N, CA, C and O atoms as a GROMACS GRO file, in nm:
protein
  592
    1MET      N    1  -3.128  -0.339   4.166
    1MET     CA    2  -3.226  -0.437   4.121
    1MET      C    3  -3.153  -0.569   4.097
    1MET      O    4  -3.063  -0.574   4.013
    2PRO      N    5  -3.190  -0.676   4.168
    2PRO     CA    6  -3.124  -0.805   4.150
    2PRO      C    7  -3.158  -0.866   4.014
    2PRO      O    8  -3.265  -0.840   3.958
    3THR      N    9  -3.066  -0.946   3.963
    3THR     CA   10  -3.085  -1.012   3.834
    3THR      C   11  -3.158  -1.144   3.857
    3THR      O   12  -3.120  -1.224   3.942
    4SER      N   13  -3.264  -1.164   3.779
    4SER     CA   14  -3.339  -1.288   3.793
    4SER      C   15  -3.272  -1.399   3.712
    4SER      O   16  -3.203  -1.371   3.614
    5PRO      N   17  -3.292  -1.525   3.753
    5PRO     CA   18  -3.235  -1.636   3.676
    5PRO      C   19  -3.288  -1.640   3.532
    5PRO      O   20  -3.217  -1.682   3.441
    6GLU      N   21  -3.413  -1.595   3.513
    6GLU     CA   22  -3.469  -1.592   3.378
    6GLU      C   23  -3.393  -1.497   3.288
    6GLU      O   24  -3.363  -1.530   3.173
    7SER      N   25  -3.361  -1.377   3.338
    7SER     CA   26  -3.291  -1.279   3.255
    7SER      C   27  -3.148  -1.326   3.225
    7SER      O   28  -3.098  -1.303   3.115
    8VAL      N   29  -3.083  -1.390   3.320
    8VAL     CA   30  -2.950  -1.444   3.295
    8VAL      C   31  -2.958  -1.553   3.190
    8VAL      O   32  -2.873  -1.559   3.100
    9HIS      N   33  -3.058  -1.639   3.199
    9HIS     CA   34  -3.076  -1.745   3.099
    9HIS      C   35  -3.106  -1.685   2.962
    9HIS      O   36  -3.058  -1.736   2.861
   10THR      N   37  -3.185  -1.578   2.958
   10THR     CA   38  -3.218  -1.515   2.831
   10THR      C   39  -3.093  -1.456   2.765
   10THR      O   40  -3.073  -1.474   2.645
   11VAL      N   41  -3.012  -1.388   2.841
   11VAL     CA   42  -2.888  -1.331   2.787
   11VAL      C   43  -2.793  -1.442   2.744
   11VAL      O   44  -2.732  -1.432   2.638
   12ALA      N   45  -2.780  -1.545   2.824
   12ALA     CA   46  -2.693  -1.659   2.789
   12ALA      C   47  -2.741  -1.725   2.661
   12ALA      O   48  -2.661  -1.765   2.577
   13SER      N   49  -2.872  -1.738   2.647
   13SER     CA   50  -2.930  -1.797   2.526
   13SER      C   51  -2.899  -1.710   2.403
   13SER      O   52  -2.866  -1.763   2.297
   14ALA      N   53  -2.910  -1.579   2.418
   14ALA     CA   54  -2.881  -1.487   2.307
   14ALA      C   55  -2.734  -1.497   2.266
   14ALA      O   56  -2.702  -1.500   2.147
   15ILE      N   57  -2.647  -1.502   2.364
   15ILE     CA   58  -2.504  -1.514   2.334
   15ILE      C   59  -2.474  -1.647   2.266
   15ILE      O   60  -2.396  -1.652   2.171
   16ASN      N   61  -2.535  -1.752   2.313
   16ASN     CA   62  -2.516  -1.884   2.254
   16ASN      C   63  -2.561  -1.886   2.109
   16ASN      O   64  -2.493  -1.942   2.023
   17LEU      N   65  -2.676  -1.826   2.080
   17LEU     CA   66  -2.726  -1.820   1.942
   17LEU      C   67  -2.634  -1.739   1.851
   17LEU      O   68  -2.621  -1.769   1.733
   18ALA      N   69  -2.571  -1.636   1.907
   18ALA     CA   70  -2.488  -1.546   1.826
   18ALA      C   71  -2.348  -1.602   1.800
   18ALA      O   72  -2.276  -1.547   1.716
   19LEU      N   73  -2.308  -1.708   1.869
   19LEU     CA   74  -2.172  -1.759   1.854
   19LEU      C   75  -2.141  -1.810   1.714
   19LEU      O   76  -2.034  -1.779   1.660
   20ALA      N   77  -2.229  -1.885   1.653
   20ALA     CA   78  -2.203  -1.938   1.519
   20ALA      C   79  -2.183  -1.826   1.417
   20ALA      O   80  -2.087  -1.831   1.340
   21PRO      N   81  -2.271  -1.725   1.414
   21PRO     CA   82  -2.245  -1.614   1.320
   21PRO      C   83  -2.116  -1.538   1.350
   21PRO      O   84  -2.054  -1.485   1.259
   22VAL      N   85  -2.076  -1.531   1.476
   22VAL     CA   86  -1.952  -1.463   1.512
   22VAL      C   87  -1.833  -1.538   1.453
   22VAL      O   88  -1.738  -1.476   1.404
   23PHE      N   89  -1.836  -1.671   1.456
   23PHE     CA   90  -1.729  -1.749   1.394
   23PHE      C   91  -1.727  -1.727   1.243
   23PHE      O   92  -1.620  -1.717   1.184
   24LEU      N   93  -1.843  -1.719   1.181
   24LEU     CA   94  -1.851  -1.689   1.039
   24LEU      C   95  -1.791  -1.551   1.012
   24LEU      O   96  -1.718  -1.533   0.914
   25LEU      N   97  -1.821  -1.457   1.097
   25LEU     CA   98  -1.768  -1.322   1.083
   25LEU      C   99  -1.615  -1.322   1.091
   25LEU      O  100  -1.549  -1.250   1.015
   26SER      N  101  -1.559  -1.399   1.180
   26SER     CA  102  -1.412  -1.404   1.190
   26SER      C  103  -1.352  -1.472   1.066
   26SER      O  104  -1.242  -1.435   1.024
   27GLY      N  105  -1.421  -1.568   1.009
   27GLY     CA  106  -1.374  -1.630   0.885
   27GLY      C  107  -1.376  -1.532   0.769
   27GLY      O  108  -1.282  -1.528   0.690
   28ILE      N  109  -1.482  -1.453   0.760
   28ILE     CA  110  -1.490  -1.351   0.655
   28ILE      C  111  -1.380  -1.248   0.674
   28ILE      O  112  -1.321  -1.201   0.577
   29ALA      N  113  -1.352  -1.212   0.799
   29ALA     CA  114  -1.245  -1.115   0.827
   29ALA      C  115  -1.111  -1.168   0.776
   29ALA      O  116  -1.031  -1.093   0.721
   30GLY      N  117  -1.086  -1.297   0.795
   30GLY     CA  118  -0.963  -1.358   0.743
   30GLY      C  119  -0.956  -1.350   0.592
   30GLY      O  120  -0.850  -1.321   0.535
   31LEU      N  121  -1.068  -1.377   0.526
   31LEU     CA  122  -1.072  -1.366   0.380
   31LEU      C  123  -1.045  -1.223   0.335
   31LEU      O  124  -0.973  -1.201   0.238
   32LEU      N  125  -1.102  -1.127   0.406
   32LEU     CA  126  -1.082  -0.987   0.370
   32LEU      C  127  -0.935  -0.946   0.383
   32LEU      O  128  -0.886  -0.865   0.304
   33VAL      N  129  -0.866  -1.000   0.482
   33VAL     CA  130  -0.723  -0.970   0.497
   33VAL      C  131  -0.647  -1.019   0.374
   33VAL      O  132  -0.563  -0.947   0.320
   34VAL      N  133  -0.675  -1.141   0.331
   34VAL     CA  134  -0.608  -1.197   0.213
   34VAL      C  135  -0.643  -1.116   0.088
   34VAL      O  136  -0.555  -1.083   0.008
   35MET      N  137  -0.770  -1.084   0.072
   35MET     CA  138  -0.814  -1.011  -0.047
   35MET      C  139  -0.756  -0.871  -0.054
   35MET      O  140  -0.713  -0.826  -0.160
   36THR      N  141  -0.754  -0.801   0.058
   36THR     CA  142  -0.697  -0.666   0.057
   36THR      C  143  -0.546  -0.669   0.035
   36THR      O  144  -0.489  -0.578  -0.024
   37GLY      N  145  -0.482  -0.774   0.082
   37GLY     CA  146  -0.339  -0.791   0.055
   37GLY      C  147  -0.313  -0.807  -0.095
   37GLY      O  148  -0.220  -0.747  -0.149
   38ARG      N  149  -0.395  -0.888  -0.160
   38ARG     CA  150  -0.381  -0.906  -0.304
   38ARG      C  151  -0.409  -0.776  -0.378
   38ARG      O  152  -0.337  -0.740  -0.472
   39LEU      N  153  -0.513  -0.705  -0.336
   39LEU     CA  154  -0.545  -0.578  -0.402
   39LEU      C  155  -0.430  -0.479  -0.385
   39LEU      O  156  -0.396  -0.408  -0.480
   40GLY      N  157  -0.371  -0.475  -0.268
   40GLY     CA  158  -0.257  -0.386  -0.245
   40GLY      C  159  -0.140  -0.419  -0.336
   40GLY      O  160  -0.074  -0.329  -0.388
   41ARG      N  161  -0.114  -0.547  -0.355
   41ARG     CA  162  -0.005  -0.588  -0.444
   41ARG      C  163  -0.036  -0.551  -0.589
   41ARG      O  164   0.054  -0.510  -0.662
   42ILE      N  165  -0.160  -0.566  -0.630
   42ILE     CA  166  -0.200  -0.528  -0.766
   42ILE      C  167  -0.179  -0.378  -0.786
   42ILE      O  168  -0.124  -0.336  -0.888
   43ILE      N  169  -0.222  -0.299  -0.690
   43ILE     CA  170  -0.208  -0.153  -0.700
   43ILE      C  171  -0.061  -0.113  -0.702
   43ILE      O  172  -0.020  -0.028  -0.781
   44ASP      N  173   0.019  -0.174  -0.615
   44ASP     CA  174   0.163  -0.143  -0.612
   44ASP      C  175   0.229  -0.177  -0.745
   44ASP      O  176   0.309  -0.099  -0.797
   45ARG      N  177   0.196  -0.292  -0.800
   45ARG     CA  178   0.252  -0.332  -0.929
   45ARG      C  179   0.208  -0.236  -1.039
   45ARG      O  180   0.288  -0.197  -1.124
   46GLY      N  181   0.082  -0.196  -1.037
   46GLY     CA  182   0.031  -0.102  -1.136
   46GLY      C  183   0.102   0.032  -1.128
   46GLY      O  184   0.138   0.090  -1.231
   47ARG      N  185   0.125   0.082  -1.008
   47ARG     CA  186   0.197   0.209  -0.991
   47ARG      C  187   0.340   0.198  -1.046
   47ARG      O  188   0.390   0.289  -1.112
   48SER      N  189   0.403   0.087  -1.015
   48SER     CA  190   0.540   0.064  -1.062
   48SER      C  191   0.545   0.063  -1.215
   48SER      O  192   0.633   0.126  -1.274
   49LEU      N  193   0.453  -0.006  -1.277
   49LEU     CA  194   0.450  -0.013  -1.423
   49LEU      C  195   0.416   0.123  -1.484
   49LEU      O  196   0.473   0.162  -1.586
   50TYR      N  197   0.324   0.194  -1.422
   50TYR     CA  198   0.283   0.325  -1.473
   50TYR      C  199   0.401   0.422  -1.472
   50TYR      O  200   0.416   0.502  -1.565
   51GLU      N  201   0.483   0.416  -1.368
   51GLU     CA  202   0.601   0.503  -1.360
   51GLU      C  203   0.704   0.467  -1.467
   51GLU      O  204   0.771   0.556  -1.520
   52ARG      N  205   0.716   0.339  -1.500
   52ARG     CA  206   0.812   0.294  -1.601
   52ARG      C  207   0.762   0.320  -1.743
   52ARG      O  208   0.842   0.328  -1.837
   53GLU      N  209   0.630   0.334  -1.759
   53GLU     CA  210   0.571   0.345  -1.893
   53GLU      C  211   0.623   0.467  -1.969
   53GLU      O  212   0.644   0.458  -2.090
   54GLY      N  213   0.644   0.580  -1.903
   54GLY     CA  214   0.688   0.702  -1.969
   54GLY      C  215   0.830   0.693  -2.024
   54GLY      O  216   0.861   0.757  -2.124
   55ASP      N  217   0.916   0.614  -1.961
   55ASP     CA  218   1.057   0.603  -2.002
   55ASP      C  219   1.082   0.486  -2.096
   55ASP      O  220   1.195   0.466  -2.140
   56ALA      N  221   0.980   0.409  -2.128
   56ALA     CA  222   0.999   0.286  -2.207
   56ALA      C  223   0.998   0.315  -2.356
   56ALA      O  224   0.939   0.412  -2.402
   57SER      N  225   1.065   0.226  -2.432
   57SER     CA  226   1.059   0.233  -2.577
   57SER      C  227   0.918   0.192  -2.621
   57SER      O  228   0.838   0.147  -2.540
   58SER      N  229   0.888   0.208  -2.748
   58SER     CA  230   0.752   0.180  -2.796
   58SER      C  231   0.714   0.033  -2.776
   58SER      O  232   0.600   0.004  -2.741
   59ASP      N  233   0.808  -0.060  -2.797
   59ASP     CA  234   0.779  -0.202  -2.775
   59ASP      C  235   0.755  -0.231  -2.627
   59ASP      O  236   0.661  -0.300  -2.590
   60GLU      N  237   0.843  -0.175  -2.543
   60GLU     CA  238   0.827  -0.194  -2.399
   60GLU      C  239   0.700  -0.128  -2.349
   60GLU      O  240   0.630  -0.182  -2.263
   61ALA      N  241   0.669  -0.009  -2.403
   61ALA     CA  242   0.548   0.063  -2.361
   61ALA      C  243   0.423  -0.016  -2.396
   61ALA      O  244   0.326  -0.016  -2.320
   62SER      N  245   0.425  -0.083  -2.509
   62SER     CA  246   0.311  -0.166  -2.550
   62SER      C  247   0.292  -0.282  -2.453
   62SER      O  248   0.180  -0.313  -2.413
   63ALA      N  249   0.402  -0.347  -2.416
   63ALA     CA  250   0.396  -0.459  -2.322
   63ALA      C  251   0.351  -0.410  -2.183
   63ALA      O  252   0.271  -0.476  -2.117
   64LEU      N  253   0.404  -0.294  -2.141
   64LEU     CA  254   0.363  -0.238  -2.012
   64LEU      C  255   0.215  -0.202  -2.013
   64LEU      O  256   0.144  -0.226  -1.915
   65HIS      N  257   0.170  -0.144  -2.124
   65HIS     CA  258   0.028  -0.107  -2.135
   65HIS      C  259  -0.061  -0.232  -2.127
   65HIS      O  260  -0.167  -0.230  -2.063
   66GLN      N  261  -0.019  -0.340  -2.191
   66GLN     CA  262  -0.094  -0.465  -2.186
   66GLN      C  263  -0.101  -0.519  -2.043
   66GLN      O  264  -0.207  -0.562  -1.998
   67GLU      N  265   0.012  -0.516  -1.974
   67GLU     CA  266   0.013  -0.564  -1.835
   67GLU      C  267  -0.072  -0.474  -1.746
   67GLU      O  268  -0.139  -0.523  -1.655
   68LEU      N  269  -0.070  -0.344  -1.771
   68LEU     CA  270  -0.154  -0.252  -1.694
   68LEU      C  271  -0.302  -0.283  -1.714
   68LEU      O  272  -0.382  -0.275  -1.620
   69ARG      N  273  -0.340  -0.316  -1.838
   69ARG     CA  274  -0.480  -0.355  -1.864
   69ARG      C  275  -0.517  -0.482  -1.788
   69ARG      O  276  -0.626  -0.492  -1.733
   70GLN      N  277  -0.426  -0.578  -1.786
   70GLN     CA  278  -0.450  -0.702  -1.712
   70GLN      C  279  -0.462  -0.674  -1.562
   70GLN      O  280  -0.548  -0.732  -1.494
   71LEU      N  281  -0.377  -0.587  -1.511
   71LEU     CA  282  -0.384  -0.552  -1.370
   71LEU      C  283  -0.514  -0.480  -1.337
   71LEU      O  284  -0.572  -0.502  -1.230
   72GLU      N  285  -0.561  -0.396  -1.427
   72GLU     CA  286  -0.688  -0.326  -1.404
   72GLU      C  287  -0.803  -0.427  -1.398
   72GLU      O  288  -0.895  -0.414  -1.317
   73HIS      N  289  -0.798  -0.526  -1.484
   73HIS     CA  290  -0.900  -0.631  -1.484
   73HIS      C  291  -0.897  -0.706  -1.351
   73HIS      O  292  -1.002  -0.732  -1.291
   74ARG      N  293  -0.778  -0.741  -1.306
   74ARG     CA  294  -0.764  -0.810  -1.176
   74ARG      C  295  -0.809  -0.721  -1.061
   74ARG      O  296  -0.875  -0.768  -0.969
   75ARG      N  297  -0.772  -0.592  -1.066
   75ARG     CA  298  -0.812  -0.498  -0.961
   75ARG      C  299  -0.964  -0.490  -0.951
   75ARG      O  300  -1.018  -0.483  -0.841
   76HIS      N  301  -1.031  -0.492  -1.065
   76HIS     CA  302  -1.176  -0.487  -1.066
   76HIS      C  303  -1.236  -0.606  -0.992
   76HIS      O  304  -1.326  -0.589  -0.909
   77PHE      N  305  -1.187  -0.727  -1.021
   77PHE     CA  306  -1.240  -0.846  -0.954
   77PHE      C  307  -1.204  -0.850  -0.806
   77PHE      O  308  -1.284  -0.894  -0.724
   78ALA      N  309  -1.083  -0.806  -0.772
   78ALA     CA  310  -1.044  -0.803  -0.631
   78ALA      C  311  -1.131  -0.704  -0.554
   78ALA      O  312  -1.172  -0.731  -0.441
   79SER      N  313  -1.158  -0.591  -0.616
   79SER     CA  314  -1.244  -0.491  -0.551
   79SER      C  315  -1.386  -0.542  -0.533
   79SER      O  316  -1.448  -0.522  -0.428
   80LEU      N  317  -1.439  -0.609  -0.636
   80LEU     CA  318  -1.573  -0.670  -0.624
   80LEU      C  319  -1.576  -0.774  -0.513
   80LEU      O  320  -1.672  -0.780  -0.436
   81ALA      N  321  -1.472  -0.855  -0.504
   81ALA     CA  322  -1.466  -0.958  -0.400
   81ALA      C  323  -1.465  -0.896  -0.261
   81ALA      O  324  -1.535  -0.943  -0.172
   82ILE      N  325  -1.387  -0.790  -0.243
   82ILE     CA  326  -1.381  -0.722  -0.114
   82ILE      C  327  -1.515  -0.660  -0.080
   82ILE      O  328  -1.561  -0.669   0.034
   83THR      N  329  -1.577  -0.596  -0.177
   83THR     CA  330  -1.708  -0.533  -0.154
   83THR      C  331  -1.812  -0.638  -0.114
   83THR      O  332  -1.886  -0.618  -0.018
   84ALA      N  333  -1.819  -0.747  -0.189
   84ALA     CA  334  -1.918  -0.851  -0.161
   84ALA      C  335  -1.895  -0.914  -0.024
   84ALA      O  336  -1.991  -0.938   0.050
   85CYS      N  337  -1.771  -0.941   0.011
   85CYS     CA  338  -1.742  -1.003   0.142
   85CYS      C  339  -1.767  -0.905   0.256
   85CYS      O  340  -1.808  -0.945   0.364
   86THR      N  341  -1.743  -0.777   0.232
   86THR     CA  342  -1.773  -0.677   0.334
   86THR      C  343  -1.924  -0.667   0.355
   86THR      O  344  -1.970  -0.656   0.469
   87ILE      N  345  -1.999  -0.671   0.247
   87ILE     CA  346  -2.146  -0.672   0.259
   87ILE      C  347  -2.192  -0.796   0.335
   87ILE      O  348  -2.281  -0.788   0.419
   88ALA      N  349  -2.130  -0.910   0.305
   88ALA     CA  350  -2.165  -1.033   0.378
   88ALA      C  351  -2.137  -1.017   0.527
   88ALA      O  352  -2.218  -1.059   0.610
   89ALA      N  353  -2.024  -0.957   0.561
   89ALA     CA  354  -1.990  -0.937   0.703
   89ALA      C  355  -2.090  -0.843   0.770
   89ALA      O  356  -2.132  -0.868   0.883
   90LEU      N  357  -2.128  -0.737   0.701
   90LEU     CA  358  -2.228  -0.644   0.757
   90LEU      C  359  -2.362  -0.713   0.779
   90LEU      O  360  -2.428  -0.691   0.880
   91LEU      N  361  -2.401  -0.796   0.684
   91LEU     CA  362  -2.527  -0.870   0.699
   91LEU      C  363  -2.520  -0.969   0.814
   91LEU      O  364  -2.619  -0.988   0.885
   92VAL      N  365  -2.406  -1.033   0.833
   92VAL     CA  366  -2.390  -1.124   0.947
   92VAL      C  367  -2.402  -1.045   1.078
   92VAL      O  368  -2.460  -1.094   1.175
   93CYS      N  369  -2.346  -0.925   1.081
   93CYS     CA  370  -2.362  -0.840   1.200
   93CYS      C  371  -2.510  -0.811   1.226
   93CYS      O  372  -2.554  -0.812   1.341
   94LEU      N  373  -2.585  -0.785   1.120
   94LEU     CA  374  -2.729  -0.762   1.136
   94LEU      C  375  -2.800  -0.888   1.184
   94LEU      O  376  -2.896  -0.880   1.262
   95VAL      N  377  -2.754  -1.005   1.140
   95VAL     CA  378  -2.811  -1.131   1.189
   95VAL      C  379  -2.789  -1.142   1.339
   95VAL      O  380  -2.880  -1.180   1.413
   96ILE      N  381  -2.668  -1.109   1.384
   96ILE     CA  382  -2.637  -1.116   1.527
   96ILE      C  383  -2.727  -1.020   1.605
   96ILE      O  384  -2.781  -1.056   1.710
   97CYS      N  385  -2.742  -0.898   1.554
   97CYS     CA  386  -2.831  -0.802   1.621
   97CYS      C  387  -2.974  -0.853   1.626
   97CYS      O  388  -3.040  -0.845   1.730
   98ALA      N  389  -3.022  -0.907   1.515
   98ALA     CA  390  -3.160  -0.958   1.510
   98ALA      C  391  -3.178  -1.076   1.605
   98ALA      O  392  -3.284  -1.089   1.667
   99LEU      N  393  -3.077  -1.162   1.618
   99LEU     CA  394  -3.086  -1.273   1.712
   99LEU      C  395  -3.099  -1.222   1.855
   99LEU      O  396  -3.179  -1.274   1.933
  100PHE      N  397  -3.020  -1.123   1.890
  100PHE     CA  398  -3.030  -1.065   2.024
  100PHE      C  399  -3.166  -1.001   2.047
  100PHE      O  400  -3.226  -1.019   2.152
  101ILE      N  401  -3.214  -0.927   1.950
  101ILE     CA  402  -3.345  -0.862   1.964
  101ILE      C  403  -3.454  -0.967   1.980
  101ILE      O  404  -3.543  -0.953   2.063
  102GLU      N  405  -3.446  -1.073   1.899
  102GLU     CA  406  -3.547  -1.179   1.906
  102GLU      C  407  -3.550  -1.242   2.045
  102GLU      O  408  -3.657  -1.262   2.102
  103VAL      N  409  -3.433  -1.273   2.100
  103VAL     CA  410  -3.427  -1.338   2.231
  103VAL      C  411  -3.463  -1.240   2.343
  103VAL      O  412  -3.539  -1.275   2.432
  104MET      N  413  -3.410  -1.120   2.339
  104MET     CA  414  -3.429  -1.025   2.447
  104MET      C  415  -3.571  -0.967   2.452
  104MET      O  416  -3.628  -0.949   2.559
  105VAL      N  417  -3.626  -0.938   2.335
  105VAL     CA  418  -3.758  -0.874   2.330
  105VAL      C  419  -3.869  -0.976   2.307
  105VAL      O  420  -3.986  -0.952   2.340
  106GLY      N  421  -3.832  -1.088   2.252
  106GLY     CA  422  -3.931  -1.190   2.222
  106GLY      C  423  -4.003  -1.164   2.090
  106GLY      O  424  -4.110  -1.219   2.067
  107ALA      N  425  -3.944  -1.082   2.005
  107ALA     CA  426  -4.004  -1.052   1.875
  107ALA      C  427  -3.977  -1.167   1.779
  107ALA      O  428  -3.865  -1.219   1.774
  108PRO      N  429  -4.078  -1.208   1.704
  108PRO     CA  430  -4.059  -1.318   1.607
  108PRO      C  431  -3.988  -1.266   1.482
  108PRO      O  432  -4.051  -1.212   1.391
  109LEU      N  433  -3.858  -1.284   1.477
  109LEU     CA  434  -3.779  -1.233   1.365
  109LEU      C  435  -3.719  -1.345   1.279
  109LEU      O  436  -3.619  -1.325   1.211
  110ASN      N  437  -3.782  -1.462   1.282
  110ASN     CA  438  -3.728  -1.578   1.208
  110ASN      C  439  -3.707  -1.548   1.060
  110ASN      O  440  -3.603  -1.581   1.004
  111TRP      N  441  -3.807  -1.485   0.997
  111TRP     CA  442  -3.798  -1.458   0.854
  111TRP      C  443  -3.687  -1.356   0.825
  111TRP      O  444  -3.613  -1.370   0.728
  112LEU      N  445  -3.678  -1.255   0.909
  112LEU     CA  446  -3.573  -1.154   0.891
  112LEU      C  447  -3.435  -1.216   0.907
  112LEU      O  448  -3.346  -1.193   0.825
  113ILE      N  449  -3.418  -1.295   1.012
  113ILE     CA  450  -3.289  -1.360   1.036
  113ILE      C  451  -3.253  -1.455   0.922
  113ILE      O  452  -3.141  -1.455   0.873
  114GLY      N  453  -3.350  -1.535   0.880
  114GLY     CA  454  -3.325  -1.627   0.769
  114GLY      C  455  -3.293  -1.554   0.640
  114GLY      O  456  -3.204  -1.595   0.565
  115GLY      N  457  -3.364  -1.446   0.614
  115GLY     CA  458  -3.340  -1.367   0.492
  115GLY      C  459  -3.203  -1.301   0.495
  115GLY      O  460  -3.130  -1.306   0.396
  116LEU      N  461  -3.170  -1.239   0.607
  116LEU     CA  462  -3.039  -1.174   0.619
  116LEU      C  463  -2.926  -1.275   0.603
  116LEU      O  464  -2.826  -1.249   0.536
  117PHE      N  465  -2.942  -1.392   0.666
  117PHE     CA  466  -2.838  -1.493   0.658
  117PHE      C  467  -2.825  -1.546   0.515
  117PHE      O  468  -2.714  -1.569   0.467
  118SER      N  469  -2.938  -1.565   0.448
  118SER     CA  470  -2.934  -1.613   0.308
  118SER      C  471  -2.865  -1.513   0.217
  118SER      O  472  -2.783  -1.551   0.134
  119VAL      N  473  -2.899  -1.386   0.231
  119VAL     CA  474  -2.836  -1.283   0.149
  119VAL      C  475  -2.687  -1.271   0.182
  119VAL      O  476  -2.604  -1.251   0.093
  120ALA      N  477  -2.652  -1.284   0.310
  120ALA     CA  478  -2.511  -1.281   0.350
  120ALA      C  479  -2.435  -1.396   0.285
  120ALA      O  480  -2.323  -1.378   0.237
  121THR      N  481  -2.495  -1.513   0.283
  121THR     CA  482  -2.431  -1.629   0.222
  121THR      C  483  -2.414  -1.609   0.072
  121THR      O  484  -2.309  -1.642   0.016
  122LEU      N  485  -2.515  -1.554   0.006
  122LEU     CA  486  -2.505  -1.526  -0.138
  122LEU      C  487  -2.397  -1.422  -0.167
  122LEU      O  488  -2.323  -1.435  -0.264
  123ALA      N  489  -2.389  -1.319  -0.083
  123ALA     CA  490  -2.284  -1.219  -0.101
  123ALA      C  491  -2.146  -1.281  -0.083
  123ALA      O  492  -2.053  -1.249  -0.157
  124LEU      N  493  -2.133  -1.370   0.014
  124LEU     CA  494  -2.006  -1.438   0.037
  124LEU      C  495  -1.970  -1.526  -0.082
  124LEU      O  496  -1.854  -1.529  -0.124
  125VAL      N  497  -2.067  -1.598  -0.135
  125VAL     CA  498  -2.043  -1.683  -0.253
  125VAL      C  499  -1.998  -1.597  -0.371
  125VAL      O  500  -1.903  -1.632  -0.441
  126PHE      N  501  -2.066  -1.485  -0.394
  126PHE     CA  502  -2.028  -1.395  -0.503
  126PHE      C  503  -1.886  -1.342  -0.482
  126PHE      O  504  -1.807  -1.337  -0.576
  127GLY      N  505  -1.855  -1.302  -0.358
  127GLY     CA  506  -1.721  -1.253  -0.329
  127GLY      C  507  -1.614  -1.358  -0.354
  127GLY      O  508  -1.508  -1.327  -0.408
  128LEU      N  509  -1.642  -1.481  -0.314
  128LEU     CA  510  -1.546  -1.589  -0.337
  128LEU      C  511  -1.530  -1.620  -0.486
  128LEU      O  512  -1.421  -1.653  -0.532
  129MET      N  513  -1.639  -1.608  -0.560
  129MET     CA  514  -1.631  -1.629  -0.705
  129MET      C  515  -1.545  -1.520  -0.771
  129MET      O  516  -1.464  -1.550  -0.859
  130CYS      N  517  -1.561  -1.397  -0.728
  130CYS     CA  518  -1.480  -1.287  -0.781
  130CYS      C  519  -1.334  -1.306  -0.743
  130CYS      O  520  -1.244  -1.282  -0.824
  131PHE      N  521  -1.310  -1.350  -0.621
  131PHE     CA  522  -1.174  -1.375  -0.575
  131PHE      C  523  -1.110  -1.487  -0.658
  131PHE      O  524  -0.995  -1.476  -0.699
  132LEU      N  525  -1.186  -1.593  -0.682
  132LEU     CA  526  -1.136  -1.703  -0.763
  132LEU      C  527  -1.103  -1.656  -0.905
  132LEU      O  528  -1.003  -1.699  -0.962
  133ARG      N  529  -1.187  -1.569  -0.961
  133ARG     CA  530  -1.162  -1.516  -1.095
  133ARG      C  531  -1.034  -1.434  -1.097
  133ARG      O  532  -0.955  -1.444  -1.191
  134GLU      N  533  -1.013  -1.352  -0.993
  134GLU     CA  534  -0.891  -1.271  -0.986
  134GLU      C  535  -0.768  -1.361  -0.977
  134GLU      O  536  -0.668  -1.335  -1.043
  135VAL      N  537  -0.774  -1.464  -0.896
  135VAL     CA  538  -0.662  -1.557  -0.884
  135VAL      C  539  -0.637  -1.627  -1.017
  135VAL      O  540  -0.522  -1.645  -1.058
  136HIS      N  541  -0.743  -1.665  -1.085
  136HIS     CA  542  -0.730  -1.729  -1.216
  136HIS      C  543  -0.663  -1.634  -1.316
  136HIS      O  544  -0.573  -1.675  -1.389
  137LEU      N  545  -0.706  -1.508  -1.318
  137LEU     CA  546  -0.644  -1.410  -1.407
  137LEU      C  547  -0.496  -1.391  -1.374
  137LEU      O  548  -0.413  -1.375  -1.463
  138ALA      N  549  -0.463  -1.393  -1.245
  138ALA     CA  550  -0.324  -1.378  -1.204
  138ALA      C  551  -0.240  -1.494  -1.254
  138ALA      O  552  -0.126  -1.475  -1.297
  139THR      N  553  -0.294  -1.614  -1.249
  139THR     CA  554  -0.216  -1.730  -1.295
  139THR      C  555  -0.203  -1.732  -1.446
  139THR      O  556  -0.109  -1.792  -1.499
  140LEU      N  557  -0.295  -1.669  -1.518
  140LEU     CA  558  -0.283  -1.661  -1.663
  140LEU      C  559  -0.174  -1.564  -1.707
  140LEU      O  560  -0.112  -1.582  -1.812
  141THR      N  561  -0.149  -1.461  -1.627
  141THR     CA  562  -0.053  -1.359  -1.666
  141THR      C  563   0.091  -1.394  -1.630
  141THR      O  564   0.184  -1.334  -1.684
  142VAL      N  565   0.111  -1.490  -1.542
  142VAL     CA  566   0.246  -1.526  -1.500
  142VAL      C  567   0.274  -1.670  -1.539
  142VAL      O  568   0.200  -1.762  -1.503
  143ARG      N  569   0.380  -1.688  -1.612
  143ARG     CA  570   0.425  -1.822  -1.647
  143ARG      C  571   0.564  -1.842  -1.586
  143ARG      O  572   0.651  -1.756  -1.599
  144ILE      N  573   0.582  -1.953  -1.522
  144ILE     CA  574   0.712  -1.983  -1.462
  144ILE      C  575   0.781  -2.086  -1.551
  144ILE      O  576   0.732  -2.197  -1.570
  145HIS      N  577   0.894  -2.045  -1.605
  145HIS     CA  578   0.970  -2.134  -1.692
  145HIS      C  579   1.086  -2.194  -1.614
  145HIS      O  580   1.167  -2.122  -1.556
  146VAL      N  581   1.092  -2.323  -1.613
  146VAL     CA  582   1.200  -2.392  -1.541
  146VAL      C  583   1.301  -2.442  -1.645
  146VAL      O  584   1.266  -2.513  -1.739
  147HIS      N  585   1.425  -2.403  -1.624
  147HIS     CA  586   1.533  -2.447  -1.714
  147HIS      C  587   1.605  -2.563  -1.649
  147HIS      O  588   1.636  -2.561  -1.530
  148HIS      N  589   1.631  -2.664  -1.728
  148HIS     CA  590   1.700  -2.783  -1.675
  148HIS      C  591   1.848  -2.772  -1.698
  148HIS      O  592   1.923  -2.863  -1.661
   0.00000   0.00000   0.00000
């Protein structure tokens, strides 16, 4: 069965519409790489401190316990950020699917696409806010003293 110019134009139009969300998806993927890297470092540091906690004196154990609590707080925000950004990425994937369905089938999915994109954006904003909070908590726990 030969391909008609209309069907080629329809597919090209669908691909063109999906390009912007695909770029957004790649940006979210980059954020997720950074966020999971931070979460991994938090977990590694927590494991290291937890192993040292049993051999520490009471003063050291108290300080280690305090740092472990701070790390748990940071881990919570990093995990929330990853979850929210992953949800945003999944919703963007649904936007791409809906765009293809709309173009290929001719179904009026404007409200669905707009709603999915809006919720994806809100999830991304929430994820970035959680990430910012985790970074802020990290900067509060580390002080760099410069000696002259």
